[in-house]
C-alpha positions as CSV (number, residue, x, y, z in Angstrom):
1,M,0.0,0.0,0.0
2,V,2.8,2.5,0.9
3,I,4.8,1.4,-2.1
4,E,1.8,1.8,-4.4
5,K,1.3,5.3,-3.2
6,L,4.9,6.1,-3.7
7,I,4.7,4.8,-7.3
8,T,1.4,6.5,-8.2
9,K,1.4,9.7,-6.1
10,T,5.0,11.0,-6.0
11,E,7.4,12.4,-8.6
12,Y,9.7,9.4,-7.8
13,G,7.3,6.9,-9.1
14,S,9.6,5.6,-11.8
15,F,12.4,5.1,-9.3
16,F,10.1,3.0,-7.0
17,K,8.8,1.0,-10.0
18,A,12.4,0.1,-10.9
19,I,13.1,-0.9,-7.3
20,K,9.9,-3.0,-7.2
21,K,11.1,-4.9,-10.3
22,Y,14.2,-6.2,-8.4
23,T,12.9,-6.4,-4.9
24,S,9.8,-7.9,-3.3
25,Q,7.3,-5.4,-1.8
26,E,7.7,-7.0,1.6
27,T,11.5,-6.7,1.5
28,L,11.3,-3.1,0.4
29,T,8.7,-2.2,3.0
30,D,10.9,-3.8,5.7
31,Y,13.9,-1.8,4.5
32,I,11.9,1.5,4.4
33,Y,10.7,0.8,8.0
34,L,14.2,0.0,9.2
35,V,15.7,3.2,7.6
36,T,12.9,5.3,9.0
37,Y,13.1,3.8,12.5
38,T,16.9,4.2,12.4
39,I,16.6,7.9,11.5
40,L,14.1,8.4,14.3
41,V,16.3,6.7,16.9
42,K,19.3,8.7,15.8
43,F,17.6,12.1,16.0
44,M,14.8,11.6,18.5
45,Q,15.6,12.5,22.1
46,V,13.5,11.1,25.0
47,D,13.1,12.5,28.5
48,F,11.6,10.1,31.0
49,P,10.1,11.4,34.2
50,K,12.3,10.2,37.1
51,V,10.9,8.0,39.8
52,R,11.0,10.1,43.0
53,I,12.2,8.3,46.1
54,L,12.0,9.4,49.7
55,I,14.1,7.5,52.2
56,Q,13.1,7.9,55.9
57,N,15.0,5.5,58.0
58,S,15.2,5.6,61.8
59,K,18.9,4.5,61.7
60,V,21.1,7.4,60.4
61,F,23.6,5.3,58.6
62,V,21.1,3.1,56.7
63,G,19.5,5.7,54.5
64,P,22.7,6.8,52.6
65,I,23.7,3.1,52.1
66,I,20.3,2.3,50.6
67,S,20.4,5.5,48.5
68,Q,23.8,4.5,47.1
69,K,22.7,0.9,46.2
70,I,19.6,2.3,44.4
71,E,21.6,5.0,42.6
72,L,24.2,2.5,41.3
73,L,21.4,0.5,39.6
74,F,19.0,3.2,38.4
75,S,21.2,6.4,38.3
76,D,19.4,8.7,35.7
77,K,16.0,7.1,36.2
78,I,15.5,8.2,39.8
79,E,15.8,11.2,42.0
80,F,15.7,11.4,45.8
81,V,13.4,13.9,47.5
82,K,13.9,15.2,51.0
83,N,10.3,15.0,52.3
84,Q,6.7,14.2,51.3
85,Q,6.2,17.7,49.7
86,G,8.6,16.4,47.0
87,S,5.7,14.1,45.8
88,P,7.6,10.8,46.1
89,D,6.5,7.8,44.1
90,I,8.1,5.4,46.6
91,I,8.8,5.9,50.3
92,V,11.5,3.7,51.8
93,T,11.1,3.4,55.5
94,D,11.6,1.1,58.5
95,I,8.9,2.7,60.7
96,E,5.2,3.3,60.5
97,L,4.7,6.7,59.0
98,T,2.3,9.1,60.7
99,E,1.8,11.2,57.6
100,K,0.9,9.0,54.6
101,N,1.0,10.0,51.0
102,S,-1.8,8.1,49.3
103,K,0.0,8.2,45.9
104,A,3.3,6.9,47.2
105,K,4.1,3.2,47.5
106,E,5.6,2.4,50.9
107,I,8.4,-0.1,51.1
108,F,9.5,-1.3,54.5
109,I,13.2,-2.1,54.6
110,S,14.7,-3.0,58.0
111,S,18.3,-3.1,56.9
112,F,20.3,-2.5,53.8
113,S,21.7,-6.0,54.0
114,N,18.3,-7.7,53.9
115,S,18.3,-9.1,50.4
116,S,14.6,-9.9,50.2
117,D,13.6,-6.4,51.3
118,L,16.1,-4.8,48.8
119,E,14.9,-7.1,46.0
120,L,11.3,-5.9,46.7
121,L,12.4,-2.3,46.6
122,L,14.3,-2.8,43.3
123,E,11.3,-4.5,41.8
124,E,9.0,-1.6,42.8
125,I,11.4,0.9,41.3
126,G,11.4,-1.0,38.1
127,K,7.6,-1.1,38.0
128,K,7.4,2.7,38.6
129,I,9.9,3.3,35.8
130,I,7.7,1.3,33.4
131,E,4.6,3.2,34.6
132,H,6.4,6.4,33.8
133,Y,7.1,5.2,30.3
134,D,3.8,6.6,28.9
135,D,4.7,10.0,30.4
136,R,7.9,10.3,28.4
137,H,8.5,13.4,26.2
138,L,9.8,12.9,22.7
139,Y,11.6,15.7,20.8
140,L,14.1,16.1,18.0
141,G,17.6,16.8,19.4
């Protein structure tokens, strides 16, 4: 269909007729798609909203260690906020919070060395990144 329009509706019709003689329409369509997609990937820039994370831990030394572990894995996909006014997507805590943010997912982590707690946190961050995928902003760079 695309090739037929190129042949009948553009000034390059004879060129596409010649190509069609030597190449199947399916192969040509696949090639045009590949070239177009490659150009888009090369010139299209994407900004993803970052997953906002608040770490509130009762032990002073645990928060920075958890932050560093998260940052090593997700670096440019996350940002840390200082309090709930920063609209966190995820709150990492080891205590029951008195003020609850209904939008934020609370993850209870008792220690940075508890692998099952940390695994749960990493899984939730991954889910939030995927949720934010539809909120990405595309622009030509």
